[in-house]
The first five atom37 places (N, CA, C, CB, O) and aatype in JSON, in Angstrom:
{
  "aatype": [20, 20, 20, 20, 20, 20, 20, 20, 20, 20, 20, 20, 20, 20, 20, 20, 20, 20, 20, 20, 20, 20, 20, 20, 20, 20, 20, 20, 20, 20, 20, 20, 20, 20, 20, 20, 20, 20, 20, 20, 20, 20, 20, 20, 20, 20, 20, 20, 20, 20, 20, 20, 20, 20, 20, 20, 20, 20, 20, 20, 20, 20, 20, 20, 20, 20, 20, 20, 20, 20, 20, 20, 20, 20, 20, 20, 20, 20, 20, 20, 20, 20, 20, 20, 20, 20, 20, 20, 20, 20, 20, 20, 20, 20, 20, 20, 20, 20, 20, 20, 20, 20, 20, 20, 20, 20, 20, 20, 20, 20, 20, 20],
  "atom_mask": [
    [1, 1, 1, 1, 1],
    [1, 1, 1, 1, 1],
    [1, 1, 1, 1, 1],
    [1, 1, 1, 1, 1],
    [1, 1, 1, 1, 1],
    [1, 1, 1, 1, 1],
    [1, 1, 1, 1, 1],
    [1, 1, 1, 1, 1],
    [1, 1, 1, 1, 1],
    [1, 1, 1, 1, 1],
    [1, 1, 1, 1, 1],
    [1, 1, 1, 1, 1],
    [1, 1, 1, 1, 1],
    [1, 1, 1, 1, 1],
    [1, 1, 1, 1, 1],
    [1, 1, 1, 1, 1],
    [1, 1, 1, 1, 1],
    [1, 1, 1, 1, 1],
    [1, 1, 1, 1, 1],
    [1, 1, 1, 1, 1],
    [1, 1, 1, 1, 1],
    [1, 1, 1, 1, 1],
    [1, 1, 1, 1, 1],
    [1, 1, 1, 1, 1],
    [1, 1, 1, 1, 1],
    [1, 1, 1, 1, 1],
    [1, 1, 1, 1, 1],
    [1, 1, 1, 1, 1],
    [1, 1, 1, 1, 1],
    [1, 1, 1, 1, 1],
    [1, 1, 1, 1, 1],
    [1, 1, 1, 1, 1],
    [1, 1, 1, 1, 1],
    [1, 1, 1, 1, 1],
    [1, 1, 1, 1, 1],
    [1, 1, 1, 1, 1],
    [1, 1, 1, 1, 1],
    [1, 1, 1, 1, 1],
    [1, 1, 1, 1, 1],
    [1, 1, 1, 1, 1],
    [1, 1, 1, 1, 1],
    [1, 1, 1, 1, 1],
    [1, 1, 1, 1, 1],
    [1, 1, 1, 1, 1],
    [1, 1, 1, 1, 1],
    [1, 1, 1, 1, 1],
    [1, 1, 1, 1, 1],
    [1, 1, 1, 1, 1],
    [1, 1, 1, 1, 1],
    [1, 1, 1, 1, 1],
    [1, 1, 1, 1, 1],
    [1, 1, 1, 1, 1],
    [1, 1, 1, 1, 1],
    [1, 1, 1, 1, 1],
    [1, 1, 1, 1, 1],
    [1, 1, 1, 1, 1],
    [1, 1, 1, 1, 1],
    [1, 1, 1, 1, 1],
    [1, 1, 1, 1, 1],
    [1, 1, 1, 1, 1],
    [1, 1, 1, 1, 1],
    [1, 1, 1, 1, 1],
    [1, 1, 1, 1, 1],
    [1, 1, 1, 1, 1],
    [1, 1, 1, 1, 1],
    [1, 1, 1, 1, 1],
    [1, 1, 1, 1, 1],
    [1, 1, 1, 1, 1],
    [1, 1, 1, 1, 1],
    [1, 1, 1, 1, 1],
    [1, 1, 1, 1, 1],
    [1, 1, 1, 1, 1],
    [1, 1, 1, 1, 1],
    [1, 1, 1, 1, 1],
    [1, 1, 1, 1, 1],
    [1, 1, 1, 1, 1],
    [1, 1, 1, 1, 1],
    [1, 1, 1, 1, 1],
    [1, 1, 1, 1, 1],
    [1, 1, 1, 1, 1],
    [1, 1, 1, 1, 1],
    [1, 1, 1, 1, 1],
    [1, 1, 1, 1, 1],
    [1, 1, 1, 1, 1],
    [1, 1, 1, 1, 1],
    [1, 1, 1, 1, 1],
    [1, 1, 1, 1, 1],
    [1, 1, 1, 1, 1],
    [1, 1, 1, 1, 1],
    [1, 1, 1, 1, 1],
    [1, 1, 1, 1, 1],
    [1, 1, 1, 1, 1],
    [1, 1, 1, 1, 1],
    [1, 1, 1, 1, 1],
    [1, 1, 1, 1, 1],
    [1, 1, 1, 1, 1],
    [1, 1, 1, 1, 1],
    [1, 1, 1, 1, 1],
    [1, 1, 1, 1, 1],
    [1, 1, 1, 1, 1],
    [1, 1, 1, 1, 1],
    [1, 1, 1, 1, 1],
    [1, 1, 1, 1, 1],
    [1, 1, 1, 1, 1],
    [1, 1, 1, 1, 1],
    [1, 1, 1, 1, 1],
    [1, 1, 1, 1, 1],
    [1, 1, 1, 1, 1],
    [1, 1, 1, 1, 1],
    [1, 1, 1, 1, 1],
    [1, 1, 1, 1, 1],
    [1, 1, 1, 1, 1]
  ],
  "atom_positions": [
    [[107.5, 113.32, 101.68], [106.5, 112.53, 101.02], [105.3, 112.39, 101.96], [107.07, 111.15, 100.61], [105.47, 112.12, 103.15]],
    [[104.11, 112.56, 101.42], [102.92, 112.48, 102.25], [101.81, 111.74, 101.52], [102.45, 113.87, 102.65], [101.81, 111.61, 100.3]],
    [[100.85, 111.26, 102.3], [99.7, 110.53, 101.76], [98.46, 110.95, 102.53], [99.91, 108.98, 101.83], [98.52, 111.37, 103.68]],
    [[97.31, 110.81, 101.85], [96.05, 111.24, 102.42], [95.05, 110.09, 102.42], [95.48, 112.45, 101.64], [95.07, 109.23, 101.53]],
    [[94.19, 110.07, 103.42], [93.08, 109.12, 103.47], [91.84, 109.87, 103.94], [93.4, 107.91, 104.4], [91.9, 110.68, 104.87]],
    [[90.71, 109.58, 103.29], [89.44, 110.21, 103.66], [88.4, 109.13, 103.9], [88.96, 111.2, 102.56], [88.3, 108.16, 103.15]],
    [[87.64, 109.31, 104.95], [86.48, 108.47, 105.22], [85.27, 109.38, 105.21], [86.61, 107.69, 106.58], [85.2, 110.34, 105.98]],
    [[84.33, 109.09, 104.32], [83.18, 109.97, 104.18], [81.91, 109.34, 104.73], [82.98, 110.34, 102.71], [81.78, 108.12, 104.8]],
    [[80.99, 110.19, 105.11], [79.66, 109.81, 105.57], [79.69, 108.88, 106.77], [78.9, 109.15, 104.44], [78.95, 107.9, 106.82]],
    [[80.53, 109.18, 107.73], [80.54, 108.44, 108.99], [79.33, 108.9, 109.8], [81.89, 108.66, 109.79], [79.18, 110.1, 110.03]],
    [[78.48, 108.0, 110.23], [77.24, 108.37, 110.91], [77.51, 108.75, 112.36], [76.23, 107.22, 110.84], [77.1, 108.06, 113.3]],
    [[78.21, 109.87, 112.52], [78.57, 110.37, 113.83], [78.71, 111.88, 113.73], [79.88, 109.71, 114.36], [79.14, 112.41, 112.7]],
    [[78.36, 112.57, 114.78], [78.44, 114.02, 114.78], [79.9, 114.48, 114.69], [77.78, 114.58, 116.04], [80.76, 113.88, 115.33]],
    [[80.2, 115.53, 113.91], [81.58, 116.02, 113.81], [82.12, 116.49, 115.16], [81.65, 117.15, 112.81], [83.33, 116.39, 115.4]],
    [[81.26, 116.99, 116.02], [81.69, 117.44, 117.35], [82.26, 116.28, 118.16], [80.51, 118.08, 118.1], [83.29, 116.44, 118.82]],
    [[81.61, 115.13, 118.1], [82.08, 113.96, 118.84], [83.38, 113.41, 118.26], [81.0, 112.87, 118.85], [84.25, 112.94, 118.99]],
    [[83.51, 113.46, 116.94], [84.71, 112.94, 116.29], [85.91, 113.85, 116.57], [84.49, 112.8, 114.76], [87.02, 113.36, 116.77]],
    [[85.69, 115.16, 116.59], [86.78, 116.1, 116.86], [87.39, 115.91, 118.23], [86.3, 117.52, 116.72], [88.59, 116.09, 118.41]],
    [[86.57, 115.55, 119.21], [87.09, 115.33, 120.57], [88.13, 114.21, 120.59], [85.94, 114.98, 121.53], [89.13, 114.32, 121.3]],
    [[87.9, 113.16, 119.83], [88.85, 112.04, 119.78], [90.03, 112.38, 118.88], [88.16, 110.76, 119.29], [91.16, 111.97, 119.16]],
    [[89.79, 113.12, 117.82], [90.84, 113.44, 116.86], [91.92, 114.33, 117.48], [90.24, 114.14, 115.64], [93.08, 114.27, 117.07]],
    [[91.55, 115.14, 118.45], [92.53, 115.99, 119.12], [93.58, 115.17, 119.88], [91.82, 116.94, 120.08], [94.67, 115.67, 120.14]],
    [[93.25, 113.94, 120.24], [94.18, 113.09, 120.97], [95.36, 112.64, 120.12], [93.46, 111.87, 121.51], [96.44, 112.35, 120.65]],
    [[95.18, 112.57, 118.8], [96.2, 111.97, 117.94], [96.91, 112.94, 117.01], [95.57, 110.9, 117.12], [97.86, 112.55, 116.33]],
    [[96.48, 114.19, 116.96], [97.13, 115.15, 116.06], [98.6, 115.34, 116.43], [96.4, 116.51, 116.1], [98.93, 115.53, 117.6]],
    [[99.47, 115.27, 115.43], [100.89, 115.52, 115.63], [101.69, 114.34, 116.15], [101.05, 116.64, 116.55], [102.9, 114.46, 116.31]],
    [[101.06, 113.22, 116.42], [101.78, 112.05, 116.93], [102.21, 111.15, 115.78], [100.91, 111.27, 117.92], [101.77, 111.32, 114.65]],
    [[103.07, 110.21, 116.1], [103.45, 109.22, 115.1], [102.28, 108.26, 114.92], [104.74, 108.45, 115.53], [101.37, 108.19, 115.75]],
    [[102.3, 107.53, 113.82], [101.21, 106.6, 113.52], [101.12, 105.52, 114.59], [101.39, 105.97, 112.13], [100.03, 105.15, 115.01]],
    [[102.26, 105.02, 115.03], [102.26, 103.97, 116.06], [101.66, 104.48, 117.36], [103.68, 103.46, 116.3], [100.84, 103.78, 117.97]],
    [[102.04, 105.67, 117.8], [101.49, 106.24, 119.04], [99.99, 106.48, 118.9], [102.2, 107.55, 119.4], [99.23, 106.21, 119.83]],
    [[99.58, 107.0, 117.75], [98.16, 107.3, 117.53], [97.31, 106.03, 117.56], [97.97, 108.03, 116.18], [96.23, 106.02, 118.16]],
    [[97.78, 104.98, 116.92], [97.02, 103.73, 116.91], [96.95, 103.12, 118.3], [97.65, 102.74, 115.93], [95.94, 102.52, 118.67]],
    [[98.03, 103.25, 119.09], [98.01, 102.76, 120.47], [97.01, 103.53, 121.32], [99.42, 102.85, 121.08], [96.27, 102.94, 122.11]],
    [[97.0, 104.85, 121.17], [96.07, 105.67, 121.94], [94.63, 105.34, 121.57], [96.34, 107.17, 121.71], [93.77, 105.21, 122.44]],
    [[94.36, 105.21, 120.27], [92.99, 104.94, 119.82], [92.51, 103.55, 120.22], [92.89, 105.1, 118.32], [91.32, 103.34, 120.45]],
    [[93.44, 102.61, 120.3], [93.07, 101.26, 120.69], [92.48, 101.22, 122.09], [94.28, 100.34, 120.6], [91.59, 100.41, 122.37]],
    [[92.96, 102.08, 122.98], [92.51, 102.08, 124.36], [91.54, 103.23, 124.68], [93.69, 102.16, 125.28], [91.2, 103.43, 125.84]],
    [[91.11, 103.97, 123.67], [90.15, 105.05, 123.88], [88.74, 104.47, 123.87], [90.3, 106.15, 122.81], [88.38, 103.73, 122.95]],
    [[87.96, 104.81, 124.87], [86.62, 104.25, 125.0], [85.56, 105.18, 124.42], [86.31, 103.95, 126.46], [84.58, 105.5, 125.09]],
    [[85.76, 105.61, 123.21], [84.78, 106.41, 122.48], [84.48, 105.71, 121.17], [85.31, 107.88, 122.24], [85.36, 105.08, 120.57]],
    [[83.24, 105.82, 120.71], [82.86, 105.16, 119.46], [83.56, 105.77, 118.25], [81.37, 105.24, 119.26], [83.72, 105.1, 117.23]],
    [[83.97, 107.02, 118.35], [84.63, 107.69, 117.23], [86.05, 107.15, 117.0], [84.68, 109.2, 117.47], [86.63, 107.41, 115.95]],
    [[86.59, 106.43, 117.95], [87.96, 105.92, 117.82], [88.08, 104.9, 116.69], [88.41, 105.29, 119.14], [89.13, 104.81, 116.05]],
    [[87.04, 104.13, 116.44], [87.11, 103.08, 115.42], [87.27, 103.63, 114.0], [85.86, 102.22, 115.48], [88.2, 103.21, 113.3]],
    [[86.43, 104.57, 113.53], [86.66, 105.08, 112.17], [87.94, 105.88, 112.04], [85.49, 105.94, 111.74], [88.55, 105.9, 110.97]],
    [[88.38, 106.55, 113.1], [89.64, 107.29, 113.05], [90.81, 106.31, 112.96], [89.8, 108.21, 114.3], [91.76, 106.54, 112.21]],
    [[90.75, 105.22, 113.71], [91.78, 104.19, 113.66], [91.92, 103.64, 112.24], [91.45, 103.04, 114.66], [93.03, 103.5, 111.72]],
    [[90.79, 103.32, 111.63], [90.81, 102.76, 110.28], [91.34, 103.77, 109.25], [89.41, 102.3, 109.87], [92.05, 103.4, 108.32]],
    [[91.0, 105.04, 109.43], [91.45, 106.07, 108.49], [92.95, 106.28, 108.6], [90.71, 107.38, 108.74], [93.63, 106.44, 107.58]],
    [[93.48, 106.29, 109.82], [94.93, 106.44, 110.01], [95.67, 105.25, 109.4], [95.29, 106.58, 111.51], [96.7, 105.42, 108.74]],
    [[95.16, 104.07, 109.62], [95.8, 102.87, 109.05], [95.76, 102.9, 107.53], [95.11, 101.6, 109.57], [96.72, 102.47, 106.88]],
    [[94.68, 103.4, 106.95], [94.57, 103.52, 105.5], [95.56, 104.54, 104.95], [93.16, 103.9, 105.11], [96.17, 104.32, 103.91]],
    [[95.72, 105.66, 105.66], [96.67, 106.68, 105.22], [98.09, 106.13, 105.24], [96.57, 107.94, 106.1], [98.88, 106.41, 104.34]],
    [[98.42, 105.35, 106.27], [99.74, 104.73, 106.35], [99.94, 103.74, 105.2], [99.92, 104.0, 107.71], [101.02, 103.68, 104.61]],
    [[98.91, 102.97, 104.87], [99.0, 102.02, 103.76], [99.15, 102.74, 102.43], [97.76, 101.12, 103.72], [99.87, 102.28, 101.55]],
    [[98.45, 103.88, 102.28], [98.59, 104.66, 101.05], [100.02, 105.17, 100.89], [97.61, 105.84, 101.05], [100.54, 105.22, 99.77]],
    [[100.65, 105.56, 101.99], [102.04, 106.02, 101.93], [102.96, 104.87, 101.53], [102.48, 106.61, 103.28], [103.9, 105.07, 100.76]],
    [[102.71, 103.69, 102.05], [103.53, 102.52, 101.71], [103.36, 102.12, 100.26], [103.17, 101.34, 102.61], [104.3, 101.64, 99.63]],
    [[102.17, 102.32, 99.7], [101.91, 101.93, 98.32], [102.48, 102.91, 97.31], [100.43, 101.8, 98.1], [102.66, 102.55, 96.14]],
    [[102.78, 104.13, 97.73], [103.36, 105.1, 96.8], [104.75, 104.67, 96.35], [103.43, 106.49, 97.45], [105.08, 104.78, 95.17]],
    [[105.54, 104.2, 97.27], [106.87, 103.67, 96.95], [106.79, 102.16, 97.06], [107.98, 104.27, 97.91], [106.69, 101.63, 98.16]],
    [[106.82, 101.47, 95.95], [106.54, 100.04, 95.93], [107.57, 99.2, 96.66], [106.44, 99.58, 94.52], [107.21, 98.26, 97.37]],
    [[108.85, 99.52, 96.52], [109.89, 98.66, 97.08], [110.34, 99.1, 98.47], [111.07, 98.62, 96.16], [111.2, 98.45, 99.07]],
    [[109.8, 100.17, 98.99], [110.25, 100.67, 100.29], [109.27, 100.3, 101.38], [110.44, 102.18, 100.26], [108.06, 100.24, 101.16]],
    [[109.82, 100.05, 102.57], [109.01, 99.77, 103.76], [109.27, 100.89, 104.76], [109.36, 98.36, 104.38], [110.41, 101.29, 104.98]],
    [[108.2, 101.4, 105.34], [108.33, 102.46, 106.34], [107.93, 101.91, 107.7], [107.47, 103.69, 105.97], [106.98, 101.14, 107.81]],
    [[108.66, 102.32, 108.72], [108.3, 101.95, 110.08], [107.21, 102.9, 110.57], [109.54, 101.99, 111.02], [107.27, 104.1, 110.29]],
    [[106.24, 102.39, 111.29], [105.13, 103.22, 111.77], [105.6, 104.31, 112.73], [104.09, 102.36, 112.45], [104.96, 105.35, 112.85]],
    [[106.71, 104.06, 113.4], [107.2, 105.07, 114.35], [107.92, 106.22, 113.64], [108.15, 104.42, 115.35], [108.23, 107.23, 114.28]],
    [[108.18, 106.09, 112.33], [108.81, 107.18, 111.57], [107.8, 108.09, 110.88], [109.76, 106.61, 110.54], [108.12, 109.23, 110.53]],
    [[106.59, 107.59, 110.69], [105.56, 108.34, 109.96], [104.74, 109.16, 110.96], [104.64, 107.37, 109.15], [104.28, 108.64, 111.98]],
    [[104.56, 110.45, 110.66], [103.88, 111.38, 111.58], [102.56, 111.83, 110.96], [104.79, 112.61, 111.89], [102.45, 112.0, 109.75]],
    [[101.56, 112.02, 111.8], [100.28, 112.57, 111.36], [100.47, 114.07, 111.21], [99.11, 112.23, 112.35], [100.54, 114.79, 112.21]],
    [[100.56, 114.53, 109.98], [100.82, 115.94, 109.72], [99.58, 116.8, 109.97], [101.29, 116.13, 108.28], [99.67, 117.86, 110.59]],
    [[98.43, 116.33, 109.49], [97.2, 117.1, 109.64], [96.04, 116.12, 109.76], [96.99, 118.08, 108.44], [96.03, 115.07, 109.12]],
    [[95.07, 116.47, 110.57], [93.87, 115.65, 110.74], [92.71, 116.58, 111.04], [94.06, 114.59, 111.87], [92.77, 117.4, 111.95]],
    [[91.65, 116.43, 110.27], [90.49, 117.28, 110.52], [89.2, 116.57, 110.13], [90.61, 118.6, 109.75], [89.21, 115.58, 109.41]],
    [[88.1, 117.12, 110.64], [86.78, 116.56, 110.4], [85.89, 117.66, 109.85], [86.17, 115.96, 111.69], [85.84, 118.76, 110.39]],
    [[85.19, 117.36, 108.77], [84.2, 118.27, 108.21], [82.82, 117.65, 108.38], [84.5, 118.56, 106.71], [82.67, 116.43, 108.45]],
    [[81.83, 118.5, 108.44], [80.46, 118.01, 108.52], [80.0, 117.51, 107.16], [79.52, 119.1, 109.03], [80.29, 118.11, 106.13]],
    [[79.29, 116.42, 107.17], [78.75, 115.87, 105.94], [77.29, 116.22, 105.79], [78.94, 114.36, 105.9], [76.8, 117.19, 106.39]],
    [[76.6, 115.45, 105.0], [75.17, 115.7, 104.81], [74.41, 115.34, 106.09], [74.63, 114.89, 103.61], [74.88, 114.54, 106.91]],
    [[73.25, 115.95, 106.25], [72.43, 115.73, 107.44], [71.18, 114.97, 107.03], [72.07, 117.08, 108.13], [70.46, 115.39, 106.12]],
    [[70.92, 113.86, 107.7], [69.71, 113.09, 107.46], [68.63, 113.67, 108.35], [69.93, 111.56, 107.74], [68.79, 113.74, 109.57]],
    [[67.52, 114.09, 107.76], [66.46, 114.76, 108.52], [65.3, 113.8, 108.75], [65.97, 116.02, 107.78], [64.81, 113.16, 107.82]],
    [[64.88, 113.71, 110.0], [63.75, 112.89, 110.4], [62.81, 113.74, 111.25], [64.21, 111.62, 111.19], [63.22, 114.78, 111.77]],
    [[61.57, 113.3, 111.37], [60.6, 114.01, 112.2], [60.02, 113.04, 113.21], [59.49, 114.64, 111.34], [59.85, 111.85, 112.94]],
    [[59.72, 113.6, 114.39], [59.18, 112.81, 115.48], [57.95, 113.52, 116.03], [60.25, 112.58, 116.59], [57.97, 114.74, 116.17]],
    [[56.9, 112.8, 116.35], [55.73, 113.46, 116.9], [56.01, 114.07, 118.27], [54.58, 112.49, 116.99], [56.66, 113.46, 119.12]],
    [[55.52, 115.29, 118.47], [55.69, 116.0, 119.74], [54.31, 116.32, 120.32], [56.53, 117.3, 119.54], [53.27, 115.94, 119.78]],
    [[54.33, 117.01, 121.4], [53.08, 117.33, 122.08], [52.24, 118.32, 121.27], [53.36, 117.91, 123.48], [52.77, 119.07, 120.44]],
    [[50.96, 118.31, 121.5], [49.99, 119.21, 120.88], [49.99, 119.09, 119.35], [50.28, 120.65, 121.29], [49.77, 120.08, 118.65]],
    [[50.23, 117.88, 118.83], [50.12, 117.64, 117.41], [51.24, 118.2, 116.56], [48.87, 118.18, 116.93], [51.11, 118.25, 115.34]],
    [[52.32, 118.61, 117.16], [53.44, 119.17, 116.41], [54.42, 118.08, 115.99], [54.17, 120.24, 117.26], [54.33, 116.94, 116.44]],
    [[55.34, 118.45, 115.12], [56.39, 117.53, 114.68], [57.73, 118.14, 115.04], [56.28, 117.24, 113.14], [58.02, 119.29, 114.69]],
    [[58.56, 117.37, 115.73], [59.9, 117.84, 116.09], [60.92, 117.33, 115.09], [60.28, 117.39, 117.51], [60.85, 116.19, 114.64]],
    [[61.86, 118.2, 114.74], [62.87, 117.85, 113.75], [64.05, 117.16, 114.43], [63.35, 119.12, 112.98], [64.55, 117.63, 115.46]],
    [[64.49, 116.04, 113.86], [65.68, 115.34, 114.34], [66.69, 115.34, 113.2], [65.34, 113.86, 114.8], [66.39, 114.89, 112.09]],
    [[67.89, 115.86, 113.49], [68.95, 115.92, 112.48], [70.02, 114.89, 112.83], [69.57, 117.35, 112.41], [70.66, 114.98, 113.88]],
    [[70.2, 113.92, 111.96], [71.22, 112.9, 112.15], [72.44, 113.32, 111.33], [70.71, 111.46, 111.74], [72.42, 113.25, 110.11]],
    [[73.48, 113.74, 112.01], [74.63, 114.34, 111.35], [75.62, 113.27, 110.9], [75.31, 115.33, 112.28], [75.7, 112.19, 111.47]],
    [[76.38, 113.6, 109.85], [77.45, 112.73, 109.35], [78.75, 113.52, 109.3], [77.09, 112.16, 107.95], [78.75, 114.75, 109.36]],
    [[79.87, 112.81, 109.19], [81.19, 113.42, 109.22], [82.04, 112.92, 108.08], [81.88, 113.15, 110.56], [81.86, 111.8, 107.6]],
    [[82.97, 113.76, 107.65], [84.02, 113.39, 106.69], [85.36, 113.55, 107.42], [83.95, 114.28, 105.37], [85.73, 114.66, 107.81]],
    [[86.08, 112.44, 107.6], [87.36, 112.46, 108.31], [88.48, 112.45, 107.29], [87.5, 111.24, 109.28], [88.48, 111.65, 106.36]],
    [[89.46, 113.38, 107.46], [90.62, 113.45, 106.57], [91.89, 113.38, 107.41], [90.59, 114.76, 105.7], [92.05, 114.13, 108.37]],
    [[92.79, 112.47, 107.04], [94.06, 112.29, 107.72], [95.17, 112.41, 106.69], [94.14, 110.92, 108.46], [95.12, 111.79, 105.64]],
    [[96.18, 113.24, 107.02], [97.36, 113.4, 106.15], [98.58, 112.98, 106.96], [97.5, 114.88, 105.62], [98.87, 113.55, 108.02]],
    [[99.31, 111.98, 106.45], [100.52, 111.52, 107.1], [101.74, 111.89, 106.28], [100.48, 110.0, 107.33], [101.66, 112.05, 105.06]],
    [[102.87, 112.03, 106.97], [104.09, 112.47, 106.31], [105.27, 111.68, 106.85], [104.31, 113.99, 106.51], [105.32, 111.35, 108.03]],
    [[106.21, 111.39, 105.98], [107.42, 110.67, 106.36], [108.46, 111.65, 106.85], [107.96, 109.84, 105.19], [109.56, 111.24, 107.22]]
  ]
}
């Protein structure tokens, strides 16, 4: 039995989120949440919330059953690039420099 959780349009570059996501792939939910709690990266917060949501989705599938967090494993976790917010900034000699503010879509799949 498995459950999925997606967080879309996180205002963070997918490259930065992938660095933190590699820390938790293949671990149990309890281990992953412990690691993310002490990780000093800004990407840890949305990943923490997404993992917790995926665990809650698994618990809600079976109404009368309770699962221990140490039994549930993160089967797959990946980040896709979302839409890019484009801004312009004045540069030297009257030019305009392009600034791309990237977003991410985080997907976590947990399995019992």
